[in-house]
C-alpha positions in Angstrom: 83.6 149.3 -182.6 86.8 150.0 -180.6 85.7 147.6 -177.8 86.1 144.5 -180.1 89.5 145.4 -181.4 91.4 143.7 -178.6 89.6 140.4 -179.4 90.8 140.5 -183.0 94.5 140.5 -182.3 96.7 137.9 -180.6 97.2 138.5 -176.9 100.4 140.4 -176.1 102.6 140.2 -173.1 101.5 142.4 -170.3 103.9 144.8 -168.6 106.5 142.9 -166.6 106.3 139.8 -168.9 102.9 138.4 -167.8 100.7 136.9 -170.5 97.6 139.0 -171.1 95.4 136.0 -170.4 97.0 135.5 -167.0 98.3 137.6 -164.1 101.4 137.5 -162.0 101.5 137.6 -158.2 104.1 139.9 -156.8 106.7 138.8 -159.4 106.8 137.1 -162.8 107.9 133.9 -160.9 104.3 133.1 -160.0 101.9 133.0 -163.0 98.2 132.1 -162.7 95.7 131.7 -165.5 92.2 131.1 -164.3 89.0 130.4 -166.2 90.3 132.0 -169.4 89.1 129.1 -171.5 92.6 128.6 -173.0 92.9 125.9 -175.6 96.7 125.7 -175.3 99.3 126.9 -172.8 100.2 130.6 -173.1 103.3 131.1 -175.3 104.5 134.4 -173.8 105.3 133.1 -170.3 108.1 134.8 -168.4 111.3 132.8 -168.7 111.9 133.1 -164.9 108.6 131.6 -163.9 108.8 129.1 -161.0 105.1 128.3 -160.4 102.6 128.1 -163.2 98.9 127.5 -162.6 96.3 127.1 -165.4 92.8 126.4 -164.1 89.4 126.2 -165.6 90.6 126.2 -169.3 89.9 123.7 -172.1 93.4 122.4 -172.9 91.9 118.9 -173.9 95.2 117.5 -175.2 98.7 118.1 -174.0 100.8 117.5 -177.2 104.5 116.9 -177.4 106.5 119.8 -175.9 103.3 121.6 -174.9 105.3 124.1 -172.9 108.4 124.4 -175.0 107.5 127.5 -177.1 109.8 129.4 -174.7 112.3 127.7 -172.5 111.1 127.4 -168.9 114.2 126.0 -167.3 113.3 127.2 -163.8 109.7 126.0 -163.7 109.3 123.8 -160.6 105.6 123.6 -160.0 102.9 123.1 -162.7 99.2 123.1 -161.8 96.7 122.1 -164.5 93.5 121.7 -162.6 90.0 121.6 -164.1 91.4 122.0 -167.6 89.4 119.3 -169.3 92.6 117.4 -170.2 91.8 114.0 -171.5 95.0 113.1 -173.4 98.7 113.4 -172.6 101.0 112.6 -175.5 104.6 111.4 -175.4 107.1 114.1 -174.3 104.3 116.5 -173.4 106.5 118.1 -170.7 109.6 118.3 -172.7 111.5 121.6 -172.0 110.7 121.6 -168.2 113.9 120.1 -166.8 113.5 121.5 -163.3 109.9 120.5 -162.8 109.4 118.8 -159.4 105.6 119.0 -158.8 102.9 118.3 -161.4 99.2 118.6 -160.6 96.7 117.1 -163.0 93.8 116.9 -160.6 90.1 117.2 -161.7 90.7 116.3 -165.3 88.9 113.5 -167.2 92.0 111.6 -168.3 91.3 109.0 -171.0 94.8 108.4 -172.4 98.3 108.7 -171.0 101.2 107.8 -173.3 104.0 105.7 -172.0 106.4 108.6 -172.5 104.1 111.3 -171.2 106.4 112.2 -168.3 109.7 111.7 -170.1 111.9 114.8 -169.9 111.2 115.6 -166.3 113.8 113.6 -164.4 113.4 115.7 -161.2 109.6 115.1 -160.9 108.9 114.0 -157.3 105.2 114.9 -156.7 102.4 113.8 -159.0 98.8 114.8 -158.1 96.0 112.9 -159.8 93.1 113.6 -157.5 89.8 112.9 -159.2 91.6 112.4 -162.5 91.0 108.6 -163.0 87.3 108.5 -163.0 86.7 108.6 -166.8 88.5 105.5 -167.7 90.6 102.7 -166.2 94.2 104.0 -166.6 96.2 101.9 -164.2 98.1 100.0 -166.9 98.8 103.2 -168.9 100.0 105.1 -165.8 102.2 102.2 -164.7 104.1 102.4 -168.0 104.3 106.2 -167.8 105.6 106.2 -164.2 108.1 103.4 -164.5 111.2 105.6 -165.0 110.3 108.3 -162.5 111.6 108.6 -158.9 108.4 109.8 -157.3 108.3 110.6 -153.6 104.6 111.6 -153.3 101.6 110.3 -155.3 98.1 111.7 -154.7 95.1 109.6 -155.9 92.3 111.0 -153.8 88.7 110.8 -155.0 89.2 108.3 -157.7 86.7 105.6 -156.5 89.5 103.1 -156.2 88.4 99.8 -154.7 91.9 98.3 -154.1 95.4 99.4 -153.5 96.9 100.4 -157.0 100.0 98.4 -156.5 101.1 98.8 -160.1 101.3 102.6 -159.6 103.7 102.5 -156.6 107.3 103.0 -157.9 110.1 101.9 -155.6 111.1 104.6 -153.2 107.7 106.2 -153.0 107.3 107.9 -149.6 103.7 109.2 -149.5 100.5 107.9 -151.0 97.2 109.8 -150.7 94.2 107.5 -151.0 91.6 109.6 -149.3 88.0 109.7 -150.4 88.1 106.5 -152.5 85.9 103.3 -152.3 88.3 101.2 -150.2 86.5 98.9 -147.8 89.8 97.5 -146.4 93.4 96.6 -147.4 93.5 92.9 -148.2 96.2 90.6 -146.9 98.0 90.5 -150.3 98.0 94.3 -150.4 99.5 94.5 -147.0 102.2 92.0 -148.0 103.1 94.2 -150.9 103.5 97.2 -148.6 106.1 95.2 -146.6 108.3 94.7 -149.7 111.8 96.3 -149.2 111.2 99.0 -151.8 108.0 100.2 -150.1 108.7 99.9 -146.4 109.1 103.6 -146.1 105.8 104.3 -147.7 103.2 106.3 -145.6 99.5 106.3 -146.5 96.5 108.6 -146.0 93.2 106.7 -146.0 90.6 109.0 -144.6 87.0 109.3 -146.0 87.0 105.7 -147.3 83.9 103.5 -146.6 85.7 101.0 -144.4 83.7 97.9 -143.7 84.3 96.7 -140.2 83.5 93.0 -140.6 85.7 89.9 -140.2 87.6 90.6 -143.4 89.0 93.7 -141.8 91.0 91.7 -139.2 94.3 91.5 -141.1 94.2 95.2 -141.9 93.3 96.0 -138.2 96.3 93.9 -137.0 98.6 95.6 -139.5 97.3 99.0 -138.5 98.1 98.4 -134.9 101.6 97.1 -135.6 102.5 99.7 -138.2 100.2 102.6 -137.2 102.9 105.2 -137.9 102.7 104.3 -141.6 99.1 105.5 -141.8 99.2 109.2 -141.1 95.5 109.5 -140.3 95.1 106.1 -138.5 93.5 107.7 -135.4 90.8 109.3 -137.5 89.7 106.2 -139.4 86.1 105.3 -138.9 83.8 102.4 -139.8 81.2 103.0 -142.5 79.4 99.7 -141.7 77.8 97.6 -140.5 75.2 99.8 -138.9 76.1 98.6 -135.4 79.7 99.9 -135.8 79.1 102.9 -138.1 81.3 105.8 -136.9 83.4 103.6 -134.6 87.1 104.3 -134.4 89.1 101.5 -136.0 91.8 101.5 -133.4 89.3 100.9 -130.7 87.8 97.8 -132.2 88.6 94.2 -131.0 89.2 91.6 -133.7 86.7 89.2 -132.1 84.0 91.9 -132.4 84.3 92.0 -136.2 81.7 89.6 -137.4 81.0 88.4 -141.0 78.1 89.6 -142.9 75.6 87.1 -144.4 76.8 85.6 -147.7 80.5 85.9 -147.0 81.3 82.2 -147.1 84.6 80.8 -145.9 85.3 83.6 -143.4 86.4 82.5 -139.9 83.8 84.5 -138.0 81.0 83.1 -140.0 82.3 79.6 -139.7 82.4 80.0 -135.9 78.9 81.3 -135.7 77.6 78.5 -138.0 79.4 75.9 -135.9 77.7 77.1 -132.7 74.3 77.2 -134.4 74.8 73.7 -135.8 76.0 72.4 -132.4 72.9 73.9 -130.8 70.6 72.3 -133.4 72.2 68.9 -132.8 71.8 69.1 -129.1 68.2 70.1 -129.5 67.5 67.1 -131.8 69.1 64.8 -129.3 67.0 66.2 -126.5 63.8 65.8 -128.6 64.7 62.2 -129.5 65.4 61.4 -125.8 62.1 62.8 -124.7 60.2 60.9 -127.4 61.9 57.6 -126.3 60.9 58.3 -122.8 57.3 59.0 -123.8 56.9 56.0 -126.0 58.3 53.7 -123.3 56.6 55.3 -120.4 54.8 52.1 -119.3 57.8 50.0 -119.5 59.8 52.6 -117.7 57.1 52.8 -115.0 57.2 49.0 -114.5 61.0 49.1 -114.4 61.0 51.8 -111.8 58.4 49.8 -109.8 60.5 46.7 -109.8 63.6 48.7 -109.0 61.8 50.2 -106.0 60.6 46.7 -104.8 64.0 45.3 -105.2 65.5 48.2 -103.2 62.8 47.7 -100.5 63.6 44.0 -100.2 67.2 44.7 -100.0 66.7 47.3 -97.3 64.4 44.9 -95.3 67.1 42.3 -95.4 69.6 44.7 -94.1 67.2 45.8 -91.4 66.5 42.2 -90.3 70.1 41.4 -90.0 70.7 44.6 -88.0 67.9 43.6 -85.6 69.4 40.1 -85.2 72.8 41.4 -84.5 71.5 43.9 -82.0 69.3 41.4 -80.0 71.0 40.7 -76.6 69.4 37.2 -76.4 71.1 36.2 -79.6 74.3 37.7 -78.4 74.2 35.7 -75.0 73.3 32.4 -76.8 76.2 32.8 -79.1 78.5 33.4 -76.1 77.4 30.3 -74.1 79.6 27.1 -74.6 
């Protein structure tokens, strides 16, 4: 009977100020709560905590002032990974004025309020790896991020098929887009990266299924001219077509990037189609010419015979004149008065 008594009372603070559902590493400044199935953040956190990690719980909803039960004015890093968070309400992080890094990776986010990140003016790094798979949240996140001064944004593993331009606040310095579904960066996306407020942005693009066809040419040209802006440029590889699978992007030649069937309007396909059409026209002209020759073979034969006879008569005339001019008797007769 005594074994169940601790489950019947609220958790008390452990020695040193650590919550009973968590443990502190070295000092109370680093608190980790792992796989304790918490349904809300611990309330008895040390006031001096700098780094707080809650993983594997069931927080579900981050309500307003979710961490304000006790002032955490020195909290700089907050990790909430694998916590089944699907909703972040307005002012959820109120009371964390020093927060600089927020990790919400591996959560099935469905709703992010426009004021979800209000109250954390020093937030510089936001990690949303594998957190945007449950619902399209680009518009909601764009509103939530509009007043932040982020320097690093991580969006790895979210099956993104295009550059999330709406999520790139001015002054952003690093964007992690690894392990998404990007086949290329289109020309319009490349132009957006050249805007003055994003010229200092550096990207990470590894583990994307890059399609090395003719549509990749603008991105390849940009990659070569601004390679320093893609931190893993040298490791980028083609995922297709089969002939180029595994090839390094920076070793490709633009003229070697051909268009796949069905991609109308692309330069490479138009060139190929032009050559094919030109070859077909030449073949048809050759066939018509041969048919004309065949159908007029008798007339052509007579024409060739007449031409040969005419040439023979002409040559005989030249030969006769030559003999006359060369005959000494004729020459002496001409010279006698």
